[in-house]
Residue, then its C-alpha position, 0 to 999 in steps of 0.5 A: m499499500g505504501d508503494i502506491a502512496e509513494r508512487r502517487e507522490s512522485e507523480i504529483k512532484a513530477r507534474e509540478a516540476i515537469d508539467s507546463g501546460q503545454s509540455k508533453r514531458f509529463q505524459r512522456f514520464k508516465e510512459i517511461r515509467n510504465m515501460i521500466e516497471e513492466e520490463y524490470r521487475e528487480l528495481d523498486h518504485r523509487q529507482i523506477s521514478y528516478l530514472a523515468a524522471l531523469s529521462v525527461t529532466g536530465k537533471v539528477i537532483e530534480s529527479a531524485r526529488i521527484a522520486g522522493i530520494t536524496r542524491d546520496m541514495v543515487q550514488a549508493w545505488r550506483k555503487g551497490k551499497y544499498k539494496n531496494l525495497l525488494g532486497y535486490n542490488p541491481s547497481e549494474l542494471f541500475t547505472q546501465l538504465e541511468e545511461v539509457a535515461d540520459q540518452h532519452f533526454d539527449e533525444m528529446l533535446l534533439d527532437e525539440v531542436d528539429r521541431r523549432a528548426l524545421e517546423g517553427v514556433k507559433e507566435d502571436v502577432f499584435y497591432q496597436g495592442q491587439k491580437v491580429g494573427e499568428k506567425t511561424k518562427y523558424s530558427d536558422n541557427l538551430l538548423m545550422f546547428r543540426v546540419k553541422a552536427r550531422m554533416p561534418e563537411y559543413k563545419d566552419s574552417t576557421p575559428g569564428i563567432n556567429i552574431n544573429s543580427e535580428g531581421n538581417g540573418d547571420v553575421n559571420i565574423s571569423f578570426e585567422l592568425p597570420e602565417m608565422n612562416k619567417s624564421l628569427e634570422e630573416a626577421e627585420v631587427i628594428e634598433v630603437d636609440y633610447e638616448d634620442e627618445l630620453e632628450 
């Protein structure tokens, strides 16, 4: 009975921490938690809640809080110093699933990058204080980030800083060091007469 109450409590904490009203992260949290529960019976509900939360937050401390545990307990699970409520000590499985949860979070981030870059984000259009419509705003910077991440041939060959100038596209400022191909013998020697400068 305690498990059910604690499970409900972790769900309430997850909803508070994750659900922003428009986000699908809380739904994803519940789906992942249910999937882990069905597949890994040797994990207890706190471990399952922690792993599900980690997969949608990417944050250890917040995920531990959602699961109703401390960060120290997470460390103990990783090192195999603490048995779960069923008496198992699944430290190897736990650390593997923690890595999978991190990968889930990375994929979620990339999904969001793709959505903003390819599908765009709806924004309200106002005129004289009144909403008159909507427009879709795309992110060229995020799209370029994805292209460069997937296709190394599009990475910059010279170090630079990208400055986004609103409405005018991107301005790429590149810095290059001059070639230092002269030896010390070929270098010009400039003699300075300090006595002349002092007069």
